[in-house]
C-alpha positions as CSV (number, residue, x, y, z in Angstrom):
1,M,-46.7,-15.4,6.0
2,K,-44.2,-15.4,9.0
3,K,-42.1,-18.2,7.2
4,L,-42.0,-16.1,4.0
5,I,-40.7,-13.0,5.9
6,G,-38.2,-15.1,7.8
7,A,-36.9,-16.7,4.6
8,I,-36.5,-13.3,3.0
9,I,-34.6,-12.1,6.0
10,V,-32.3,-15.1,6.0
11,I,-31.7,-14.7,2.2
12,A,-31.0,-10.9,2.6
13,I,-28.5,-11.6,5.5
14,L,-26.7,-14.3,3.3
15,V,-26.6,-11.8,0.4
16,L,-25.1,-9.2,2.6
17,V,-22.5,-11.6,4.1
18,V,-21.5,-12.9,0.8
19,G,-21.3,-9.4,-0.7
20,G,-19.3,-8.2,2.3
21,V,-16.8,-11.0,2.1
22,F,-16.4,-10.4,-1.7
23,F,-15.9,-6.7,-1.1
24,L,-13.2,-7.2,1.6
25,Y,-11.5,-9.8,-0.6
26,N,-11.4,-7.4,-3.5
27,K,-10.0,-4.6,-1.3
28,E,-7.3,-6.8,0.1
29,Q,-6.3,-7.9,-3.5
30,N,-6.2,-4.3,-4.6
31,N,-4.0,-3.4,-1.6
32,K,-1.6,-6.2,-2.5
33,E,-1.4,-4.9,-6.0
34,L,-0.6,-1.4,-4.8
35,E,1.9,-2.7,-2.4
36,N,3.7,-4.5,-5.2
37,V,3.7,-1.3,-7.2
38,I,5.0,1.1,-4.5
39,E,7.6,-1.1,-3.0
40,P,10.1,-1.0,-6.0
41,L,9.5,2.7,-6.4
42,A,10.4,3.3,-2.7
43,K,13.6,1.1,-3.1
44,D,14.6,3.1,-6.2
45,Y,13.9,6.4,-4.3
46,F,16.0,5.2,-1.4
47,D,18.9,4.2,-3.7
48,K,18.9,7.6,-5.4
49,Y,18.0,10.2,-2.7
50,M,18.6,8.8,0.8
51,S,21.9,8.0,2.5
52,A,22.5,4.9,4.6
53,N,24.9,6.7,6.8
54,T,22.6,8.6,9.1
55,G,22.8,6.2,12.0
56,S,19.5,4.7,11.4
57,N,18.7,1.3,9.8
58,T,15.1,2.1,8.8
59,Y,14.1,4.9,6.5
60,T,10.6,6.0,5.5
61,V,9.7,6.9,1.9
62,T,6.3,8.5,1.6
63,L,4.0,8.9,-1.3
64,K,4.7,12.6,-1.0
65,D,8.4,12.0,-1.4
66,L,7.8,10.1,-4.6
67,E,5.5,12.9,-5.9
68,E,8.2,15.5,-5.1
69,A,10.8,13.4,-6.9
70,N,8.5,13.4,-10.0
71,K,8.4,17.2,-9.8
72,N,12.2,17.1,-9.9
73,G,12.5,15.0,-13.0
74,E,11.8,11.3,-11.9
75,N,9.2,9.4,-13.8
76,Y,7.5,7.2,-11.0
77,D,4.1,6.0,-12.1
78,L,1.9,7.0,-9.2
79,S,-1.4,6.9,-11.1
80,K,-2.7,3.9,-9.1
81,F,-2.4,5.9,-5.9
82,K,-4.9,8.7,-6.7
83,N,-7.1,7.5,-3.7
84,C,-4.3,7.2,-1.3
85,R,-3.0,9.8,1.3
86,D,0.3,11.4,0.8
87,T,1.4,9.8,4.1
88,S,1.2,6.3,2.6
89,S,4.7,5.0,3.1
90,V,7.2,2.3,2.8
91,D,9.6,1.6,5.6
92,V,12.9,0.5,4.1
93,T,15.3,-1.4,6.4
94,I,18.9,-1.6,5.2
95,D,21.8,-4.0,5.9
96,Y,24.8,-1.8,7.0
97,K,27.3,-4.3,5.8
98,T,26.1,-4.3,2.3
99,G,24.2,-1.0,2.1
100,K,21.4,-2.8,0.4
101,V,17.7,-3.1,1.3
102,K,17.1,-6.0,3.7
103,K,13.3,-5.7,4.0
104,T,10.4,-3.3,3.4
105,E,7.1,-2.7,5.1
106,V,4.3,-1.0,3.1
107,K,1.8,1.2,5.1
108,L,-0.9,2.2,2.6
109,E,-3.7,4.7,3.6
110,C,-6.1,4.3,0.8
């Protein structure tokens, strides 16, 4: 009887571990997908609404900024970010010589 209970406990632990790993993997994949969606939107927003002449080389574009732009006539598809906070953001670092985006860093709060 003790062996049966021990086997059931081991099986339950294995199922929980495999399920947890699968859940975390899916969440990471979903975040990567969201990062790939928001990054070009932030770059476009930066090009249209932000100036590279403010003395800073890193600018932050938040999900709220993109929502406000939509209210003012833009057509950014933000439907995938329903479960994300408005403070989710992309830090856009620019190259002053070219005025173009050098790198981006996505900070999702979903």
